[in-house]
MISEKOL-32298 format. One record per residue (C-alpha): residue number from 1; residue in one letter; chain; x, y, z. Coordinates in nm, 4 decimals. Example, Ala and Ser with C-alpha at 12.3 -4.5 7.8 and 13.67 -1.06 7.14 Angstrom:
<drenlos>
i,aa,ch,c1,c2,c3
1,a,A,1.2300,-0.4500,0.7800;
2,s,A,1.3670,-0.1060,0.7140;
</drenlos>
This chain:
<drenlos>
i,aa,ch,c1,c2,c3
1,m,A,-4.0748,10.7381,10.6514;
2,e,A,-3.8495,10.4520,10.4727;
3,r,A,-3.6736,10.3081,10.7579;
4,k,A,-3.3142,10.2298,10.6201;
5,r,A,-3.0553,9.9616,10.7404;
6,w,A,-2.7605,10.2174,10.7901;
7,y,A,-2.6980,9.9661,11.1340;
8,k,A,-2.5936,9.6932,10.9611;
9,d,A,-2.2718,9.8660,10.8397;
10,m,A,-2.1931,10.0044,11.1868;
11,v,A,-1.9809,9.9080,11.5158;
12,f,A,-2.1737,10.0553,11.8044;
13,y,A,-1.9804,10.1731,12.1449;
14,q,A,-2.1590,10.1158,12.4238;
15,i,A,-2.1415,10.3591,12.7654;
16,w,A,-2.1919,10.3394,13.1134;
17,p,A,-2.2164,10.6948,13.1689;
18,r,A,-2.1562,10.7027,13.5653;
19,s,A,-1.8160,10.5254,13.4602;
20,f,A,-1.6961,10.6255,13.1425;
21,k,A,-1.5454,10.9602,13.2220;
22,d,A,-1.6151,11.2226,13.4601;
23,g,A,-1.5937,11.5650,13.2985;
24,n,A,-1.6719,11.8086,13.6449;
25,g,A,-1.4448,11.6459,13.8727;
26,d,A,-1.7306,11.5281,14.1228;
27,g,A,-1.6301,11.1979,14.1084;
28,m,A,-1.8986,11.0707,13.8496;
29,g,A,-1.9323,11.0257,13.5170;
30,d,A,-2.1015,11.2771,13.3242;
31,l,A,-2.2147,11.3661,12.9244;
32,w,A,-1.9269,11.6528,12.9739;
33,g,A,-1.6822,11.3433,12.9881;
34,v,A,-1.8637,11.1789,12.6920;
35,l,A,-1.7897,11.4827,12.4939;
36,e,A,-1.4408,11.5027,12.5990;
37,k,A,-1.4264,11.1483,12.4502;
38,l,A,-1.6106,11.1313,12.1317;
39,d,A,-1.2867,11.1864,11.9015;
40,y,A,-1.1948,10.8479,12.0957;
41,i,A,-1.4653,10.6847,12.0253;
42,k,A,-1.4687,10.7653,11.6646;
43,s,A,-1.0563,10.6509,11.6369;
44,l,A,-1.1858,10.3120,11.7406;
45,g,A,-1.3856,10.2814,11.4554;
46,c,A,-1.7003,10.3106,11.5989;
47,d,A,-1.9695,10.5175,11.4205;
48,g,A,-2.2457,10.4451,11.7111;
49,i,A,-2.3207,10.4920,12.0615;
50,w,A,-2.5736,10.3424,12.2902;
51,f,A,-2.5860,10.5016,12.6239;
52,s,A,-2.7522,10.3057,12.9369;
53,p,A,-2.9628,10.5111,13.1160;
54,i,A,-2.9227,10.8430,13.1933;
55,y,A,-3.2243,10.9645,13.2828;
56,p,A,-3.3519,11.1251,13.6723;
57,s,A,-3.3617,10.7657,13.9024;
58,p,A,-3.3062,10.7293,14.2733;
59,g,A,-3.0316,10.4594,14.1719;
60,a,A,-3.1577,10.1583,14.2926;
61,d,A,-3.0717,9.9980,14.0289;
62,c,A,-2.8059,10.2168,13.8715;
63,g,A,-3.0366,10.4358,13.6486;
64,y,A,-3.2731,10.1426,13.5285;
65,d,A,-3.5506,10.2428,13.8087;
66,i,A,-3.6572,10.5914,13.5775;
67,a,A,-3.8333,10.8677,13.7419;
68,d,A,-3.8935,11.0955,13.4363;
69,y,A,-3.8694,10.9660,13.0854;
70,m,A,-3.8262,11.2879,12.9838;
71,d,A,-3.5293,11.4416,13.1203;
72,i,A,-3.1808,11.3768,13.1785;
73,a,A,-3.0184,11.3282,13.4915;
74,p,A,-2.8290,11.7109,13.6216;
75,e,A,-2.5610,11.4477,13.7775;
76,f,A,-2.4773,11.4041,13.4112;
77,g,A,-2.5085,11.7466,13.3090;
78,g,A,-2.8925,11.7646,13.2306;
79,m,A,-3.0342,11.8585,12.9040;
80,e,A,-2.7616,12.1147,12.8200;
81,a,A,-2.4845,11.8353,12.8275;
82,f,A,-2.6794,11.6140,12.6139;
83,k,A,-2.8120,11.8549,12.3235;
84,k,A,-2.4074,11.9110,12.2909;
85,v,A,-2.3183,11.5520,12.2751;
86,l,A,-2.5971,11.4439,12.0857;
87,d,A,-2.4687,11.7439,11.8244;
88,g,A,-2.1115,11.6339,11.8596;
89,v,A,-2.1719,11.2588,11.7462;
90,h,A,-2.4108,11.3730,11.4445;
91,e,A,-2.0888,11.5900,11.3608;
92,r,A,-1.9024,11.3452,11.3528;
93,g,A,-2.1316,11.0951,11.1394;
94,m,A,-2.2280,10.8758,11.4126;
95,k,A,-2.5481,10.7710,11.5664;
96,l,A,-2.6897,10.7907,11.9424;
97,v,A,-2.9488,10.5130,12.0735;
98,m,A,-3.0842,10.5451,12.3724;
99,d,A,-3.1643,10.3259,12.6596;
100,l,A,-3.5592,10.2406,12.6424;
101,v,A,-3.6798,10.0946,12.9595;
102,v,A,-4.0422,10.0813,12.9726;
103,n,A,-4.1451,9.7373,13.1630;
104,h,A,-4.1027,9.8860,13.5098;
105,t,A,-3.9945,10.2595,13.6223;
106,s,A,-3.8975,10.3877,13.9539;
107,d,A,-4.1559,10.3897,14.2395;
108,e,A,-4.0609,10.7873,14.2570;
109,h,A,-4.1947,10.8164,13.9080;
110,e,A,-4.4931,11.0695,13.9632;
111,w,A,-4.7091,10.7977,13.8187;
112,f,A,-4.6512,10.5212,14.0677;
113,q,A,-4.6784,10.7845,14.3761;
114,k,A,-5.0284,10.8897,14.2199;
115,s,A,-5.1049,10.5127,14.1185;
116,r,A,-5.0728,10.3695,14.4814;
117,k,A,-5.3307,10.6904,14.5691;
118,r,A,-5.5470,10.5740,14.2864;
119,i,A,-5.5495,10.9198,14.1576;
120,e,A,-5.7103,10.8888,13.7657;
121,p,A,-5.5612,10.7829,13.5395;
122,y,A,-5.3047,10.6431,13.6898;
123,t,A,-5.4889,10.3869,13.9154;
124,d,A,-5.4336,10.1288,13.6696;
125,y,A,-5.0781,10.2390,13.5133;
126,y,A,-4.8967,9.8977,13.7439;
127,i,A,-5.0127,9.5893,13.8502;
128,w,A,-5.1791,9.6060,14.1573;
129,r,A,-5.3521,9.2855,14.3236;
130,p,A,-5.4993,9.2340,14.6437;
131,a,A,-5.3665,8.9283,14.9134;
132,k,A,-5.5017,8.5760,14.8605;
133,p,A,-5.7690,8.5038,15.0926;
134,n,A,-5.5326,8.3490,15.2397;
135,g,A,-5.3216,8.5917,15.3729;
136,k,A,-5.0372,8.4548,15.1219;
137,l,A,-4.8887,8.6525,14.7717;
138,p,A,-5.0894,8.7086,14.4446;
139,n,A,-4.8662,8.4356,14.2777;
140,n,A,-4.5784,8.2598,14.3515;
141,w,A,-4.3121,8.4359,14.1130;
142,d,A,-3.9961,8.5634,14.1986;
143,s,A,-3.8317,8.8802,14.1243;
144,n,A,-3.4677,8.8731,13.8873;
145,f,A,-3.3048,9.0621,14.2016;
146,e,A,-3.4596,9.0439,14.5659;
147,g,A,-3.6759,8.7683,14.6405;
148,k,A,-4.0521,8.7478,14.5586;
149,a,A,-4.1962,8.9427,14.2813;
150,w,A,-4.4323,9.1631,14.5146;
151,t,A,-4.4115,9.3594,14.8305;
152,f,A,-4.7201,9.5586,14.9916;
153,d,A,-4.7629,9.9073,14.9767;
154,e,A,-4.9391,10.0378,15.2612;
155,e,A,-5.1037,10.3546,15.1316;
156,r,A,-5.2820,10.1415,14.8678;
157,g,A,-5.3256,9.8283,15.0606;
158,e,A,-5.2370,9.6266,14.7658;
159,y,A,-4.9224,9.4145,14.6501;
160,y,A,-4.7499,9.5535,14.3451;
161,l,A,-4.5592,9.3203,14.1092;
162,h,A,-4.1836,9.3990,14.0283;
163,l,A,-4.0026,9.1520,13.8192;
164,f,A,-3.6491,9.3180,13.9063;
165,a,A,-3.6035,9.5660,14.2435;
166,v,A,-3.8332,9.6251,14.4789;
167,k,A,-3.8318,9.9971,14.4030;
168,q,A,-3.8522,9.9138,14.0239;
169,p,A,-4.3089,9.8738,14.0252;
170,d,A,-4.3673,9.7033,13.6475;
171,l,A,-4.6068,9.8631,13.3972;
172,n,A,-4.9009,9.8037,13.3225;
173,m,A,-4.8850,9.7619,12.9281;
174,d,A,-5.2384,9.6117,12.8747;
175,n,A,-5.3737,9.9673,12.9761;
176,p,A,-5.3918,10.1535,12.6712;
177,l,A,-5.3107,10.5015,12.8451;
178,v,A,-4.9688,10.3367,12.9552;
179,r,A,-4.8981,10.2457,12.5724;
180,e,A,-4.9547,10.6200,12.4709;
181,e,A,-4.7461,10.7378,12.7246;
182,v,A,-4.4539,10.4780,12.5933;
183,k,A,-4.5235,10.6295,12.2627;
184,k,A,-4.4915,10.9991,12.3660;
185,i,A,-4.1535,10.9774,12.5616;
186,l,A,-4.0349,10.7915,12.2015;
187,r,A,-4.1428,11.0536,11.9997;
188,f,A,-3.9816,11.3173,12.1847;
189,w,A,-3.6689,11.2053,12.1822;
190,l,A,-3.6536,11.1052,11.8411;
191,d,A,-3.8189,11.4275,11.7558;
192,m,A,-3.4994,11.5554,11.9304;
193,g,A,-3.2858,11.3583,11.6980;
194,v,A,-3.2306,11.0632,11.8922;
195,d,A,-3.1432,10.7463,11.6499;
196,g,A,-3.3045,10.4318,11.7936;
197,f,A,-3.3375,10.2606,12.0801;
198,r,A,-3.2085,9.9668,12.2884;
199,e,A,-3.5056,9.8456,12.4387;
200,d,A,-3.4225,9.6793,12.8095;
201,v,A,-3.6342,9.3512,12.9318;
202,i,A,-3.8681,9.4787,12.6572;
203,t,A,-4.0309,9.0986,12.5758;
204,y,A,-4.1244,9.0977,12.9471;
205,i,A,-4.4161,9.3814,12.9015;
206,s,A,-4.7211,9.1351,12.8372;
207,k,A,-4.8185,8.9300,13.1377;
208,a,A,-5.0290,8.5982,13.0846;
209,e,A,-5.3579,8.7027,13.1809;
210,g,A,-5.4522,8.5929,13.5482;
211,l,A,-5.1200,8.6603,13.6782;
212,p,A,-5.1030,8.2343,13.7198;
213,d,A,-4.8419,8.0685,13.9614;
214,d,A,-4.5501,7.9003,13.7668;
215,h,A,-4.4875,7.5370,13.8348;
216,l,A,-4.2125,7.4856,13.5324;
217,f,A,-3.9538,7.6767,13.6554;
218,p,A,-3.6587,7.6417,13.9808;
219,i,A,-3.5565,7.9677,13.9272;
220,y,A,-3.6789,8.2496,13.8344;
221,k,A,-4.0001,8.1372,13.8845;
222,g,A,-4.2793,8.3462,13.6937;
223,m,A,-4.0339,8.4037,13.3786;
224,p,A,-4.2741,8.1373,13.1544;
225,k,A,-4.5776,8.3199,13.2334;
226,y,A,-4.4325,8.7004,13.2151;
227,n,A,-4.1969,8.6496,12.8924;
228,h,A,-4.3442,8.6429,12.5618;
229,g,A,-4.6879,8.7006,12.7117;
230,p,A,-4.9943,8.6900,12.4782;
231,h,A,-4.9783,9.0739,12.3391;
232,i,A,-4.6069,9.1335,12.3236;
233,h,A,-4.6335,9.1156,11.9432;
234,e,A,-4.9617,9.3472,11.9593;
235,y,A,-4.7971,9.6081,12.1442;
236,l,A,-4.4502,9.6187,11.9677;
237,a,A,-4.6518,9.5959,11.6201;
238,e,A,-4.8680,9.9564,11.7938;
239,f,A,-4.5227,10.0517,11.8455;
240,k,A,-4.3615,10.0462,11.5030;
241,r,A,-4.6562,10.1435,11.3260;
242,d,A,-4.7499,10.4559,11.5461;
243,v,A,-4.3928,10.6015,11.6070;
244,f,A,-4.1235,10.3795,11.4641;
245,d,A,-4.2339,10.4042,11.0782;
246,h,A,-4.2342,10.7560,11.0843;
247,y,A,-3.8634,10.8191,11.2019;
248,d,A,-3.5209,10.6888,11.0284;
249,c,A,-3.4775,10.4901,11.3556;
250,f,A,-3.3838,10.1655,11.4671;
251,t,A,-3.4891,9.9183,11.7200;
252,l,A,-3.2549,9.6631,11.9445;
253,a,A,-3.4455,9.4144,12.1870;
254,e,A,-3.3451,9.3092,12.5328;
255,a,A,-3.4524,8.9244,12.5381;
256,p,A,-3.3894,8.7258,12.8027;
257,l,A,-3.4141,8.3309,12.7535;
258,v,A,-3.4826,8.3576,12.4075;
259,w,A,-3.3491,8.1243,12.1160;
260,p,A,-3.3520,8.2470,11.7004;
261,k,A,-3.7026,8.0434,11.6417;
262,q,A,-3.8363,8.2653,11.8452;
263,a,A,-3.6228,8.5799,11.8152;
264,l,A,-3.7764,8.5576,11.3928;
265,k,A,-4.1146,8.6573,11.5642;
266,y,A,-3.9692,8.9956,11.6716;
267,i,A,-3.6841,9.0744,11.4433;
268,d,A,-3.7997,8.9387,11.1187;
269,e,A,-3.7151,9.1371,10.8131;
270,e,A,-4.0702,9.1193,10.6490;
271,k,A,-4.2624,9.0582,10.9331;
272,g,A,-4.0998,9.1514,11.2505;
273,q,A,-4.1647,9.4639,11.5225;
274,l,A,-3.8083,9.5269,11.5664;
275,d,A,-3.4412,9.5491,11.3906;
276,m,A,-3.1653,9.3457,11.6173;
277,m,A,-3.2105,9.1371,11.8916;
278,i,A,-2.9720,9.1113,12.2015;
279,q,A,-2.9129,8.7147,12.2860;
280,f,A,-2.8066,8.5306,12.5780;
281,q,A,-2.6391,8.2087,12.4955;
282,c,A,-2.3060,8.3854,12.3502;
283,q,A,-2.3104,8.4537,12.7779;
284,c,A,-2.3858,8.1026,12.8816;
285,a,A,-2.0885,7.9112,12.7844;
286,d,A,-1.9263,7.8805,13.1653;
287,c,A,-2.2944,7.9306,13.3411;
288,l,A,-2.6495,7.7901,13.3065;
289,f,A,-2.8887,8.0912,13.2922;
290,t,A,-2.7826,8.3065,13.5251;
291,d,A,-2.3627,8.4552,13.5918;
292,y,A,-2.4747,8.3437,13.9511;
293,i,A,-2.4761,7.9711,13.8819;
294,p,A,-2.1258,7.9339,13.7125;
295,m,A,-1.9846,7.6214,13.4980;
296,k,A,-1.6729,7.5783,13.3606;
297,f,A,-1.6413,7.7494,12.9731;
298,s,A,-1.6748,7.5506,12.7306;
299,l,A,-1.5491,7.6595,12.3619;
300,v,A,-1.8039,7.4260,12.2213;
301,r,A,-2.1122,7.5856,12.4010;
302,m,A,-1.9670,7.9362,12.3157;
303,k,A,-1.9373,7.8178,11.9577;
304,k,A,-2.2674,7.6890,11.9008;
305,a,A,-2.4291,7.9808,12.0490;
306,f,A,-2.2859,8.1906,11.7882;
307,s,A,-2.3433,7.8969,11.5148;
308,d,A,-2.7137,7.8743,11.5877;
309,w,A,-2.7579,8.2748,11.5682;
310,q,A,-2.5781,8.2838,11.2383;
311,y,A,-2.7087,7.9777,11.0679;
312,k,A,-3.0629,8.0268,11.1291;
313,l,A,-3.0855,8.4294,11.1454;
314,s,A,-2.9105,8.4353,10.7654;
315,g,A,-3.1204,8.5799,10.5391;
316,r,A,-3.3989,8.6886,10.7857;
317,a,A,-3.2896,8.8845,11.0216;
318,w,A,-3.0032,9.0597,11.1417;
319,n,A,-2.7559,8.9529,11.3953;
320,m,A,-2.6215,9.1627,11.7022;
321,l,A,-2.3025,9.0603,11.7684;
322,y,A,-2.1593,9.1477,12.1785;
323,l,A,-1.9155,9.0173,12.3867;
324,e,A,-1.9574,9.2258,12.7278;
325,n,A,-2.1859,9.4800,12.8456;
326,h,A,-2.3257,9.6291,13.1818;
327,d,A,-2.4779,9.3534,13.2633;
328,h,A,-2.2117,9.0458,13.2776;
329,p,A,-1.8734,9.0221,13.3909;
330,r,A,-1.5381,9.0905,13.1888;
331,i,A,-1.5172,8.8461,12.8792;
332,i,A,-1.1404,8.7912,12.9355;
333,s,A,-1.1342,8.6844,13.3082;
334,r,A,-1.4794,8.4407,13.1856;
335,y,A,-1.3547,8.3055,12.8063;
336,g,A,-0.9949,8.3733,12.8236;
337,s,A,-0.6941,8.4197,13.0278;
338,e,A,-0.5931,8.6800,13.2725;
339,k,A,-0.2177,8.4983,13.2264;
340,f,A,-0.2775,8.5745,12.8581;
341,r,A,-0.4789,8.9127,12.9205;
342,e,A,-0.3686,9.0389,12.5424;
343,e,A,-0.3466,8.7539,12.3053;
344,s,A,-0.6678,8.5504,12.4883;
345,g,A,-0.7955,8.9513,12.4568;
346,k,A,-0.7534,8.9832,12.0566;
347,t,A,-0.8879,8.6263,11.9859;
348,l,A,-1.2279,8.6943,12.1315;
349,a,A,-1.2046,9.0188,11.9337;
350,v,A,-1.1655,8.8071,11.5917;
351,s,A,-1.3988,8.5615,11.7709;
352,y,A,-1.7146,8.7906,11.6944;
353,l,A,-1.5982,9.0929,11.5084;
354,f,A,-1.5842,8.9048,11.1253;
355,q,A,-1.9412,8.7157,11.1518;
356,q,A,-2.2592,8.8361,11.0533;
357,g,A,-2.4130,9.0929,11.1972;
358,t,A,-2.3707,9.4522,11.3800;
359,p,A,-2.0666,9.4135,11.6517;
360,f,A,-2.0702,9.6155,12.0111;
361,l,A,-1.8245,9.7169,12.2140;
362,y,A,-1.8450,9.7799,12.5577;
363,q,A,-1.6613,10.0586,12.7498;
364,g,A,-1.3108,9.8894,12.8485;
365,q,A,-1.3657,9.5994,12.6642;
366,e,A,-1.1123,9.7268,12.4102;
367,i,A,-0.8249,9.7813,12.6455;
368,g,A,-0.9115,9.4322,12.8138;
369,m,A,-1.0226,9.5697,13.1272;
370,l,A,-1.0539,9.2348,13.3652;
371,n,A,-1.2855,9.1694,13.6809;
372,w,A,-1.2473,9.3373,13.9782;
373,k,A,-1.1803,9.1912,14.3249;
374,p,A,-1.2859,9.3508,14.6257;
375,e,A,-1.1482,9.2440,14.9437;
376,d,A,-1.5625,9.2523,15.1249;
377,a,A,-1.8764,9.2012,14.9519;
378,e,A,-2.0216,9.5645,15.1525;
379,m,A,-1.7760,9.7195,14.8730;
380,y,A,-2.0457,9.5876,14.5938;
381,e,A,-2.3039,9.8769,14.4859;
382,d,A,-2.4963,9.6634,14.2298;
383,v,A,-2.8451,9.5677,14.3899;
384,q,A,-2.8129,9.2004,14.2359;
385,t,A,-2.4377,9.1438,14.3893;
386,r,A,-2.5309,9.1794,14.6993;
387,y,A,-2.9028,9.0307,14.7255;
388,n,A,-2.6541,8.6790,14.5623;
389,y,A,-2.4463,8.7443,14.8301;
390,a,A,-2.6695,8.7598,15.1282;
391,h,A,-2.8857,8.4663,15.0495;
392,s,A,-2.6781,8.2142,14.8537;
393,n,A,-2.4726,7.9683,14.8592;
394,l,A,-2.4739,8.0402,15.3302;
395,n,A,-2.2990,7.7462,15.4030;
396,k,A,-1.9643,7.8093,15.2308;
397,s,A,-1.7031,8.0207,15.3770;
398,k,A,-1.6918,8.4274,15.3469;
399,e,A,-1.4040,8.3686,15.1214;
400,e,A,-1.5459,8.1282,14.8856;
401,r,A,-1.9261,8.3266,14.8796;
402,l,A,-1.7007,8.6286,14.7635;
403,h,A,-1.4438,8.4282,14.5066;
404,k,A,-1.8414,8.3940,14.3685;
405,m,A,-1.8913,8.7310,14.3607;
406,w,A,-1.5815,8.7979,14.1644;
407,r,A,-1.6584,8.5881,13.9319;
408,s,A,-2.0384,8.6172,13.8481;
409,s,A,-2.0913,9.0332,13.9586;
410,r,A,-2.1849,9.2380,13.6762;
411,d,A,-1.9921,9.5203,13.8942;
412,s,A,-1.6719,9.4319,13.7275;
413,a,A,-1.8119,9.5969,13.3939;
414,r,A,-1.8991,9.9221,13.5950;
415,t,A,-1.5768,9.9928,13.7658;
416,p,A,-1.4437,10.2773,13.6434;
417,m,A,-1.3070,10.3169,13.2783;
418,q,A,-0.8787,10.3311,13.2789;
419,w,A,-0.7943,10.6217,13.0836;
420,d,A,-0.4228,10.6381,13.2190;
421,s,A,-0.1820,10.5572,13.5403;
422,t,A,-0.2493,10.8889,13.7388;
423,e,A,-0.4584,10.8990,14.0218;
424,n,A,-0.7980,10.7748,13.9694;
425,a,A,-0.7181,10.6047,13.6382;
426,g,A,-0.7618,10.9452,13.5068;
427,f,A,-1.1438,10.8863,13.5216;
428,t,A,-1.1761,11.1962,13.7650;
429,t,A,-0.9904,11.4593,13.9618;
430,g,A,-1.2492,11.4056,14.2336;
431,k,A,-1.3873,11.1195,14.4498;
432,p,A,-1.4449,10.8170,14.2066;
433,w,A,-1.8662,10.7205,14.2978;
434,f,A,-1.7713,10.3814,14.2620;
435,y,A,-1.3878,10.1854,14.3345;
436,v,A,-1.1159,10.1738,14.0207;
437,n,A,-0.9591,9.8936,14.0033;
438,p,A,-0.6003,9.9069,14.1235;
439,n,A,-0.4651,9.7216,13.7575;
440,y,A,-0.5132,10.0571,13.6379;
441,t,A,-0.1802,10.1034,13.6460;
442,e,A,-0.0771,9.8379,13.3673;
443,i,A,-0.3956,9.8100,13.1863;
444,n,A,-0.5126,10.1544,13.0563;
445,v,A,-0.5719,10.3494,12.7031;
446,a,A,-0.2967,10.6189,12.7345;
447,a,A,-0.0361,10.3109,12.7957;
448,q,A,-0.2406,10.1046,12.4924;
449,e,A,-0.2109,10.3837,12.2646;
450,e,A,0.1702,10.4236,12.2751;
451,n,A,0.2138,10.0332,12.1805;
452,p,A,0.1517,9.9602,11.8589;
453,d,A,0.0723,9.6086,11.9218;
454,s,A,-0.1966,9.6419,12.1873;
455,l,A,-0.5179,9.5311,12.2389;
456,l,A,-0.6582,9.8394,12.1930;
457,n,A,-0.4795,9.9135,11.8052;
458,f,A,-0.5620,9.5439,11.7414;
459,y,A,-0.9691,9.6141,11.8053;
460,r,A,-0.8970,9.9463,11.5605;
461,k,A,-0.7181,9.7446,11.3133;
462,a,A,-0.9724,9.4260,11.2985;
463,i,A,-1.2490,9.6985,11.2705;
464,k,A,-1.1283,9.8799,10.9791;
465,l,A,-1.0283,9.5450,10.8077;
466,r,A,-1.4192,9.4012,10.8775;
467,k,A,-1.5316,9.7542,10.7559;
468,s,A,-1.3613,9.7057,10.4193;
469,l,A,-1.4173,9.3747,10.3641;
470,e,A,-1.6975,9.2328,10.1362;
471,s,A,-1.7135,8.9248,10.2620;
472,v,A,-1.7935,9.0383,10.6286;
473,r,A,-2.0873,9.2520,10.5528;
474,f,A,-2.2964,9.0017,10.2423;
475,g,A,-2.1122,8.6736,10.2849;
476,n,A,-2.2445,8.2976,10.4357;
477,y,A,-2.1062,8.2228,10.7479;
478,k,A,-1.9625,7.8527,10.7692;
479,e,A,-1.8325,7.6927,11.1084;
480,y,A,-1.5692,7.4326,11.1152;
481,y,A,-1.4528,7.1325,11.3596;
482,r,A,-1.7636,7.2234,11.5831;
483,l,A,-1.6748,6.9787,11.8553;
484,n,A,-1.3094,7.0639,11.8982;
485,s,A,-1.2530,7.2287,12.2588;
486,k,A,-0.9585,7.4663,12.1359;
487,l,A,-1.0392,7.5856,11.8163;
488,y,A,-1.2579,7.7780,11.6414;
489,v,A,-1.2885,7.7647,11.3052;
490,y,A,-1.5220,8.0178,11.0582;
491,s,A,-1.5133,8.1028,10.7020;
492,r,A,-1.7617,8.4322,10.5238;
493,e,A,-1.7580,8.3456,10.1678;
494,s,A,-1.8869,8.6389,9.9536;
495,e,A,-1.9272,8.6745,9.5459;
496,n,A,-1.5737,8.8550,9.5517;
497,e,A,-1.3905,8.6997,9.8302;
498,k,A,-1.3874,8.4687,10.1438;
499,i,A,-1.1733,8.4814,10.4680;
500,l,A,-1.1234,8.2201,10.7136;
501,a,A,-1.0732,8.3161,11.0885;
502,v,A,-0.8692,8.0468,11.2558;
503,c,A,-0.8783,8.0971,11.6349;
504,s,A,-0.6790,7.9197,11.9150;
505,f,A,-0.8331,7.9149,12.2940;
506,s,A,-0.5305,7.7126,12.4356;
507,e,A,-0.2770,7.8395,12.7065;
508,k,A,-0.0407,7.5565,12.4673;
509,e,A,0.0805,7.5579,12.1403;
510,e,A,-0.2145,7.4187,11.9162;
511,k,A,-0.2025,7.2324,11.5344;
512,i,A,-0.3345,7.4508,11.3123;
513,k,A,-0.6507,7.3337,11.1180;
514,i,A,-0.7271,7.4088,10.8170;
515,p,A,-1.0458,7.3015,10.5989;
516,s,A,-1.0244,7.1497,10.2213;
517,g,A,-1.0898,7.3599,9.9774;
518,f,A,-0.8724,7.6783,10.1455;
519,d,A,-0.5280,7.6741,10.0146;
520,i,A,-0.3255,7.8538,10.2337;
521,a,A,-0.0395,7.8937,9.9871;
522,k,A,-0.3194,8.1001,9.7715;
523,a,A,-0.3856,8.3489,10.0948;
524,e,A,-0.3070,8.6632,10.2396;
525,l,A,-0.2762,8.6445,10.6503;
526,i,A,-0.4891,9.0214,10.6988;
527,l,A,-0.5113,8.9817,11.0613;
528,c,A,-0.2856,8.7879,11.3622;
529,n,A,-0.2031,8.8449,11.6990;
530,y,A,0.1867,8.7638,11.6820;
531,s,A,0.4182,8.8966,11.4915;
532,e,A,0.5614,8.5638,11.3527;
533,p,A,0.2621,8.3475,11.2955;
534,g,A,0.4311,7.9851,11.2823;
535,e,A,0.3268,7.5874,11.1447;
536,k,A,0.1922,7.5901,11.4848;
537,l,A,-0.0750,7.8288,11.6780;
538,l,A,0.0785,7.9945,12.0010;
539,p,A,-0.1316,8.0214,12.2804;
540,y,A,-0.4404,8.2094,12.1961;
541,e,A,-0.3321,8.2868,11.8536;
542,s,A,-0.6152,8.4557,11.6267;
543,r,A,-0.5594,8.5120,11.2212;
544,v,A,-0.7502,8.5873,10.9214;
545,y,A,-0.6966,8.4569,10.5997;
546,l,A,-0.8403,8.6600,10.2965;
547,w,A,-0.8458,8.4801,9.9276;
548,k,A,-0.9819,8.7368,9.6663;
549,k,A,-1.1679,8.5348,9.3621;
</drenlos>
């Protein structure tokens, strides 16, 4: 079957299901709640949905520890609710993408329970090793979440590898039986009508042979030994050849520590095994490698990340564009300004929505939800946050450590969606599974629906405009004033038109800079986040100009 490139014309909306909308009043977001809000998602101009995991799971990592790949968790409504949502999505001309998590499973998955008992054929479904002769761990690798990457299993009498939480043992993808299991999972959902997959840390699935120690990385020790491993392209090509090439679907890879040159080995449209890639550089303009090593926000670093991917993928591969997802704190609290929340939220929207690629919005981004600031670290749910609080900056005061979590925790992106100003932000009629950000009385969908100048309606306008512009779909990208620390200026130019986006990231007025060759007198100002643009840019002002040829 010919795989079409329909994803190039779409805008996706990512749903973190447990915090999106509760449809049955039990306090947990579910698929019945999603069903209620499909028209809202469609009204944004979004025509695709990506679900974070909704499979049965013990919840050690909020669903990314999967206990059954071929079912829907009862707390989300089970398979009955899923099929209704899938039908509802397709009836609206939209697409639905699932999260594929096959680097690891839950330790409560049937495969792992049989593997620890050495029951065939599951004995080698996971990566088991005895202790070294001196009693030390099999190697020196770190887990991304909880200490070292090895945990001893009393029943098996060996250590198992887990690159994430202790309850997330890594699958042994070198075992061909495991790869066949992955293919079964893919076919199961594609046959049901799912339109594609976002593939969680998929570049980790091939580990270096012999699992050698890592003497290179000071943090996340081991990553050079398991990221982009020796058989990664072979295994991905196998999944493409045996499954994806037989369906009109698309694949999106999550890829930590990948740069454009390396990304092309995965997503080159002629030779690659995948369609798009989630890169992390655009999330590192205010941190080093991870949100837990914060730095001062640098617009120059943000622009460099955007432009590197725009230039180097141009004509060869397709970009995935995003500012927020479930794994990072809220972007206005990071790259924008809580003081100028609406203005900076709009400028951030312009900064990425008119680049070449497929944009993704994350729930709450469209209304400018902000970082959550709990009074106590015990209020956090996320395994990564809790571990970082307990094991880092121990020489700092409780207040300083907690402030770092406010800045860094991905739980800020996981507080319930703020629908209105009623109790629990309209998320549930029951007791919410997680804390609602207290600012919901001011920041919510209902209030912004009524205001034509709201951030929500700005997103709608910007997405509609994006879809109408030939230059955004097909045009070349160019950045100007690369070293300017206050302005992000870029153009898109196609055969019949060109646009210029001018974005201020300053809390003060700034002199507008227009590149040579762009005659503003002949341009149409098609988007601005202030009602009366003047000769100077106001705080966090953004403008988009259009020239027809």
